[in-house]
C-alpha positions in Angstrom: -17.2 32.2 90.4 -18.7 35.9 88.8 -19.9 35.7 85.3 -19.4 38.9 83.6 -22.0 39.6 81.0 -21.0 40.7 77.3 -22.9 42.3 74.5 -25.8 41.2 73.7 -26.1 39.4 70.3 -28.5 40.5 68.0 -31.1 37.8 68.4 -31.2 39.7 72.3 -29.8 36.7 73.4 -27.3 37.1 76.6 -23.5 36.5 76.2 -20.6 35.7 78.8 -17.2 36.1 78.7 -14.4 36.0 81.0 -10.6 36.8 80.6 -8.0 33.9 81.7 -4.7 33.0 81.9 -3.1 31.0 79.1 -2.5 28.5 80.7 -4.2 24.4 81.2 -5.9 25.5 85.0 -8.1 28.2 82.8 -10.1 25.3 81.4 -11.3 24.4 84.7 -12.6 28.0 84.7 -14.3 27.8 81.2 -15.9 24.6 81.8 -17.8 26.2 84.5 -18.5 29.6 82.9 -20.2 27.1 80.0 -22.1 24.9 82.3 -23.3 28.1 84.2 -24.6 29.8 80.8 -25.8 26.7 79.5 -27.9 25.8 82.9 -29.4 29.2 82.8 -30.5 29.0 79.2 -32.3 25.8 79.7 -29.3 23.9 77.3 -28.6 21.2 79.9 -28.2 18.8 77.0 -25.4 20.6 75.2 -23.3 20.9 78.7 -21.2 17.6 78.1 -20.3 18.4 74.4 -19.9 21.9 74.7 -17.2 21.8 77.9 -15.4 19.0 76.0 -15.1 21.5 72.6 -14.6 24.5 75.2 -11.4 22.3 76.6 -10.3 21.5 72.9 -10.3 25.4 72.3 -8.5 26.6 75.4 -5.8 23.8 74.5 -5.5 25.0 71.2 -5.3 28.9 72.6 -2.6 27.3 75.0 -0.6 26.0 72.1 -0.4 28.8 69.4 -1.2 32.1 72.1 1.0 34.9 72.2 0.1 36.8 75.0 -0.2 35.6 78.8 -4.2 35.9 78.3 -7.4 34.4 76.6 -10.8 35.1 76.6 -13.2 32.7 76.7 -16.7 33.7 75.0 -19.8 31.5 75.7 -23.1 33.3 73.9 -26.7 32.0 72.5 -27.0 32.8 69.0 -30.6 31.7 68.9 -33.0 29.6 71.0 -31.4 26.6 70.5 -27.9 27.6 69.3 -25.0 28.4 71.8 -21.4 29.5 70.2 -18.4 29.1 72.5 -14.8 30.7 71.6 -11.4 31.5 72.4 -9.8 34.6 71.7 -6.1 34.9 71.2 -3.3 37.6 70.1 -2.1 35.0 67.5 -3.2 35.3 63.9 -2.1 31.6 63.2 -5.2 30.0 61.7 -6.4 26.7 63.4 -6.4 23.9 60.8 -8.1 20.3 60.8 -5.7 17.6 61.3 -5.9 15.2 58.0 -3.5 12.6 59.8 -5.3 10.8 62.6 -2.5 8.2 63.4 -2.2 6.7 66.8 1.5 7.4 67.3 0.1 11.1 67.1 -1.3 12.3 70.1 -0.8 16.2 70.0 -3.0 18.5 67.5 -6.2 16.3 67.1 -8.4 18.5 69.6 -9.7 20.1 66.2 -10.9 16.8 64.8 -12.9 16.3 68.0 -14.6 19.8 67.9 -15.7 19.2 64.0 -17.6 15.7 65.3 -19.0 17.7 68.1 -20.1 21.1 66.9 -22.5 21.7 64.3 -20.1 23.9 62.7 -17.3 25.7 63.7 -14.5 28.7 62.2 -12.1 31.3 63.3 -12.8 34.6 63.3 -10.0 37.6 62.2 -9.1 40.2 64.2 -6.3 43.1 63.1 -4.7 42.1 66.8 -5.5 38.0 66.7 -8.4 35.7 66.0 -11.6 34.3 67.9 -11.9 30.4 67.3 -15.5 29.3 67.8 -17.9 26.2 67.3 -21.7 26.2 67.5 -23.4 23.8 69.0 -27.5 23.1 68.3 -30.0 21.6 70.7 -32.0 19.0 69.3 -30.8 17.9 66.0 -27.6 15.5 65.5 -25.0 16.0 63.1 -25.8 12.9 60.8 
């Protein structure tokens, strides 16, 4: 797998991104990208949560994206914070479901993202958006 460097953040930390097809099998590639970046940065303690979060964000983009591709972004915003995100061409802003009844199996991914991430949100673009989540090493979310 080739990891493409993206523009560096203002912290001087690197970022990685990859354009993938908007389909379920892309989650496997996205998890590899996240795992490789976190290992490279010495943030292995975040791998399990970050790979689960990126899987949920990919699922959201598959359900709501408009074009045939999405872009996965992994960046290190500070020494102990990583941001994972998925860019798609839809302007539909995700909303956290209030109804988490057991009979509804779809649409609960953002509840999981909310539980695992230190914070998450949406960065709107003129042509679409990025849904992102930040995970912090060394602190619990209590």
